[in-house]
C-alpha positions in Angstrom: 271.9 149.6 157.1 268.5 151.9 157.8 270.3 154.3 155.9 271.1 152.1 152.6 266.8 151.4 153.1 265.1 154.8 154.3 262.6 154.3 151.3 261.6 150.8 152.2 261.3 151.7 156.2 259.4 155.0 155.0 256.9 152.7 152.8 256.2 150.7 155.8 255.5 153.4 158.3 253.3 154.6 155.7 251.3 151.5 156.0 250.6 151.8 159.7 250.0 154.9 158.9 247.3 154.5 156.8 245.7 152.0 159.0 245.5 154.1 162.1 243.8 157.0 159.6 241.7 154.4 157.6 240.2 153.3 161.0 239.7 156.8 162.0 238.1 158.4 158.8 235.3 155.4 159.0 234.0 156.1 162.2 234.4 160.0 161.3 232.7 160.0 158.4 229.8 157.6 159.4 229.6 160.2 162.0 229.4 163.2 160.2 229.6 162.5 156.5 232.6 162.3 154.6 232.6 165.8 153.1 233.3 167.5 155.9 236.0 165.0 156.9 238.3 165.7 154.1 238.4 169.5 154.3 238.6 169.4 158.0 241.3 166.9 158.1 243.1 168.7 155.5 242.9 172.0 157.2 244.5 170.5 159.9 246.9 168.6 157.7 247.7 172.1 156.8 248.6 173.6 159.9 250.8 170.5 160.7 252.8 170.8 157.8 253.6 174.3 157.7 254.8 174.6 161.3 256.8 171.9 160.3 258.3 173.3 157.2 258.6 176.8 159.3 261.0 174.9 161.9 263.0 172.7 159.3 263.0 175.3 156.1 261.9 178.6 158.2 258.8 179.3 156.2 255.1 178.5 156.5 254.2 178.0 153.1 256.2 176.2 150.3 256.5 180.0 148.4 259.9 178.9 147.1 258.4 176.3 144.8 258.9 176.4 141.3 255.5 177.2 138.7 256.6 174.1 137.4 256.3 171.8 140.9 253.3 174.0 141.4 251.6 173.3 138.3 252.1 169.4 139.0 251.6 169.0 142.9 248.4 170.7 142.1 247.2 168.8 139.8 248.5 165.7 142.1 246.0 166.9 145.2 243.6 167.4 143.3 243.1 163.8 141.6 244.7 162.1 144.6 242.9 164.5 147.5 240.0 165.4 145.6 238.8 162.8 143.6 240.6 160.2 145.2 239.7 160.7 148.7 236.4 161.9 148.8 235.4 158.5 146.7 237.5 156.7 148.9 236.0 158.2 151.8 232.0 158.0 150.6 233.0 154.3 150.7 233.4 154.6 154.2 229.7 155.5 154.5 229.2 152.1 152.6 231.4 149.6 153.3 234.3 148.9 155.7 237.2 150.7 156.2 238.5 147.0 155.6 237.1 146.1 152.5 238.1 149.9 150.8 241.4 149.3 151.7 241.3 145.8 150.0 240.4 147.6 147.1 242.4 150.3 147.5 245.7 147.4 146.9 244.8 147.8 143.5 246.4 151.2 143.6 249.7 150.2 143.0 248.7 148.7 139.7 247.0 151.2 138.4 249.9 153.6 139.1 252.5 150.9 137.4 249.9 150.8 134.3 249.7 155.0 134.7 253.4 155.0 134.2 253.5 152.7 131.9 251.2 155.1 129.6 252.8 158.4 130.6 256.3 157.8 131.7 257.7 154.6 129.4 258.2 152.6 132.3 258.1 148.6 131.4 256.1 146.6 132.3 257.3 142.6 132.5 255.2 139.0 132.2 255.9 138.7 136.2 254.3 142.0 137.2 251.5 140.4 134.6 251.1 137.8 136.8 251.0 140.3 140.1 247.7 141.9 138.9 246.0 138.8 138.2 246.7 137.7 141.6 245.7 140.8 143.0 242.5 140.8 141.2 241.8 136.8 142.2 242.5 137.6 146.2 240.0 140.6 145.8 237.1 138.4 144.9 237.6 136.2 146.7 236.6 138.8 149.5 234.4 140.0 147.5 232.2 137.8 145.6 230.3 134.3 147.1 228.4 131.6 145.3 224.5 131.3 146.7 221.8 128.8 145.0 219.5 130.2 142.6 216.4 130.3 144.6 214.6 130.8 141.5 215.3 127.7 140.2 212.4 125.4 139.6 214.7 122.1 138.5 216.6 120.7 141.6 218.8 118.5 139.5 219.5 121.5 137.2 220.0 124.3 140.1 223.2 126.6 139.9 225.2 128.5 142.1 225.0 132.9 141.2 227.6 134.5 141.7 227.1 137.7 143.9 228.7 140.5 145.4 229.0 139.7 149.4 228.8 144.1 149.8 226.8 146.7 148.1 228.5 147.2 145.0 228.2 151.2 145.0 230.2 150.9 148.1 233.1 149.0 146.3 233.0 151.1 142.9 233.6 154.2 145.1 236.5 152.0 146.6 238.0 151.4 142.9 237.6 155.2 142.5 239.9 155.8 145.6 242.7 153.8 144.1 242.3 155.0 140.9 242.6 158.6 142.2 245.3 157.6 144.7 247.6 155.9 142.2 247.1 159.2 139.5 248.0 161.5 142.6 251.5 159.1 143.2 252.3 159.3 139.5 251.6 163.2 139.0 253.5 163.8 142.2 256.8 162.3 141.5 256.6 164.1 138.3 256.4 167.5 139.6 258.4 166.4 143.3 261.5 165.8 141.4 264.2 167.1 144.0 262.3 169.5 145.9 261.1 169.4 150.0 259.0 166.2 150.5 257.0 168.2 153.1 256.7 171.4 151.0 255.3 169.0 148.1 252.8 167.6 150.1 251.9 171.3 151.3 251.1 171.9 147.8 248.4 169.1 147.2 246.8 169.6 150.4 246.3 173.5 149.5 244.8 172.2 146.5 242.8 170.0 148.0 241.4 172.4 150.8 240.5 175.0 147.5 238.9 171.3 146.1 236.4 170.8 148.9 235.8 174.5 149.5 234.5 174.8 146.1 232.7 171.7 146.5 230.7 172.9 149.7 230.1 176.2 148.2 227.9 174.5 145.1 226.8 171.6 146.6 225.5 174.7 149.4 226.7 171.5 152.8 228.0 174.3 155.0 225.8 173.4 157.8 227.3 169.8 157.4 230.4 171.5 157.8 229.5 173.6 160.8 227.8 170.6 162.4 230.7 168.1 162.0 233.2 170.8 163.8 231.1 170.9 167.2 230.7 167.3 167.1 233.8 166.7 169.8 233.7 162.7 168.9 234.2 163.1 165.2 236.6 165.9 165.3 238.6 163.3 168.1 238.5 161.0 165.1 239.7 163.1 162.3 242.7 165.1 164.0 243.9 161.5 165.0 243.2 160.9 161.1 244.7 163.9 160.3 248.3 163.1 161.9 248.4 159.6 160.6 246.9 160.3 157.0 247.6 163.9 155.2 250.4 164.8 157.5 252.6 161.4 158.5 251.1 159.2 156.3 251.4 161.3 153.0 254.4 163.1 153.9 256.4 159.1 154.2 254.6 158.2 151.2 256.7 160.7 149.5 259.8 160.4 150.8 259.9 156.4 150.2 259.3 157.0 146.4 262.4 159.3 146.5 264.6 156.9 148.1 263.5 153.6 146.5 261.7 153.0 143.0 257.7 153.4 142.8 257.0 149.7 142.5 259.0 148.9 146.0 257.8 151.4 147.8 253.7 151.1 146.0 254.4 146.8 147.2 255.5 147.7 150.9 252.8 149.6 151.4 250.3 148.0 149.8 250.0 145.9 152.9 247.3 147.7 154.4 244.7 145.1 154.0 246.4 142.5 156.3 247.8 144.9 158.7 244.0 146.5 158.8 242.7 143.1 160.0 244.0 142.9 163.3 243.0 146.3 164.6 239.5 145.8 162.9 238.5 143.0 164.8 240.3 143.1 167.7 239.0 147.1 168.2 235.6 147.3 166.6 234.5 143.8 166.4 234.4 143.3 162.7 233.0 139.9 161.6 236.0 138.2 159.6 236.7 134.6 157.8 239.2 132.6 157.2 238.5 133.1 153.1 238.7 136.8 153.4 242.1 136.3 155.3 243.1 134.4 152.4 241.9 136.8 149.8 243.7 139.5 151.4 246.8 137.7 151.7 246.6 136.7 147.7 245.8 140.2 147.0 248.9 141.6 149.0 251.5 138.7 147.5 250.2 139.3 143.9 251.0 143.3 144.3 254.5 142.5 145.7 255.2 139.8 142.7 253.4 143.1 140.7 256.6 145.2 141.6 259.6 143.0 143.2 
C-alpha cells in the first residue's frame, strides 16, 4: 500500500518539514537578516546533500548531469531559491511565518497557471472555483473592516476594508509564492529521470552563487560574518537547513516524480494549517477563529483546485 502512494506520503512529509523550517528561519531572519540566513542555510544544505549522494551515488557533486539538466535546474534554483526564497524570508521580517505560509498557499495555483501556459496543461471549472476559494480564504485572514473614523455623518458611517498586516510583507510573501511556483515547474522540466537529490544539489549550487553575487554587489559581507558568529541564529539556521533545502526540497521533488504536480502541490499546501499549532503553543502567537477558518478555506481551495 505504501509503495502505491510514495508521492503522496512524500508530499505530506514535505508539508511537515516546511512547517519546521518556516518557524526556524523566521526566528533566524529576525536576528541576523534574511540575506545571511539564505546563503548560510544553502551552504549547509549543499554539504548535507553532498554527503548523502557520496554514500548513495559515489559522488559528492552532480557531475553526471547533462547540460540540459544543468540549464533548467539552474534556472529553477535562481527562480525558486534566489528570488522566491529571498522574498519569502524578507516577509518573515515583516509578518509572521504563519501568515507568510498562508500567502504561499497561492504557489500551487500559480504553478498550475504557469504549467497551463508553458506545458499546455488544462484548467477546469473546478480548478477555477478552487482558485477563488484560495483567494477568499487568504482574504479572510489578511483583510478586516473598520468604521471610518473620519466620517462626520453618523447615519452614513461606512466600514472600510483594511489590511490586518503590512502591505509590504504581504507582497513579499506573494513574491515568494510566485518564485516557488516557477521553480517547481522548471524543476519538473529539467529533472526528468535524473536523481532527485542530485537535482536539488544543482538548484542549491545555483542559489549559493546567486546569493554570493547579491552579497558582492550589496557589500553585505560584514552582516554575514556577524550572523555566523551568532550561536542562537546558527542553531536555528542549521535546523531550518536540515528540514528545508535538504529534506523539504528533496521530498517535494520526490513527490512530483511519483505523483502528479497537482496532487503533490495540494498536499504540500496544508502548511498554513499545520503551522498553526506550533505557532500558538511554542511561540505564543495570537490567533482567532476567523484566521483558522480562513486557513481551512485556503487549503480547501487549493485541494479542490487539484483533486
